[in-house]
C-alpha angles and dihedrals in degrees: 000000000000092000090051091052091048090051091049094048090053087062110098095215092053088051094051093047091049093051094049090048091051091050092050092046092049092048095050091039089056094045096050092040089055092050089056097042093046095038097231138100089226107048094157128040136164127231106239101176141036100243094112093045119105109202112224103168117359134334125351097228102142095254104069123075090354095174098052119115095276142079117253134200108271095029115139110223128203113211133199124203113233139171103270089226089062094057119117110248096175103118130237089023092043125128124274107229137190114220141165111262109248108251091014106063093173092063119082118205126202111204141135125259113248100177142334137222132186117224123182091342094310123109116227123192124210107211138185138186111248091231097041125099130012097291103064119198126309092028111091110258126224115243088250087065095055117105110277093229117139120193119193087347090304120119107250141022121306121234092245090064094059114109096182145293128276113255102165139012130202113202122229100357092097091065088076091058093043090051091049088056092059123086089245089051094052092049090050093053091047091051092048093050090048091050090049092051089048094051094043102043115008100044093052091049093051093045088051092050091049092051092049089049092050092050091050093051091049089053092053 
């Protein structure tokens, strides 16, 4: 049995398949482990727009002043699932939350809590992007500047829509994810995978055939 395993391990294809499988297992292990540790089904999200970005000096493009007190396009955000009742509503030091957009559950929004109100036993959060409106964070916004979401007919976002609060951000890394979501990004990934398969499987086979052909010619 041990000899068979050693013989199999010497096979390049088996080695490649094993390494790829380990990478996949590690990735999914980290993902599902983080969902348990951070108590949310979406432990990592990417900032896709500049609504949370406060321009200080120039454009908010995700590359300039990445460590200022703001969220940029391309930031990778780490979320923690919490009891919505424990969220900080004390603007401007309130929590930044990620929530499902009312009426569009597939869309995740990253905005700061401005205020909260309980209606019929349900907590509703009024939110706003730090960079939206005339009064940028930390200036106190007017109600007209709040996000226009209505949930169950009530202005705001209900507590059931909250995915988690932002506890950490990593600048720039999310640009890779955003690029992969574009048609060009998908094509690039497909080409890279194809090149990897060619290098790992096709090239060795062709090289082996060339060596065999050379040996046969030498024998002749």
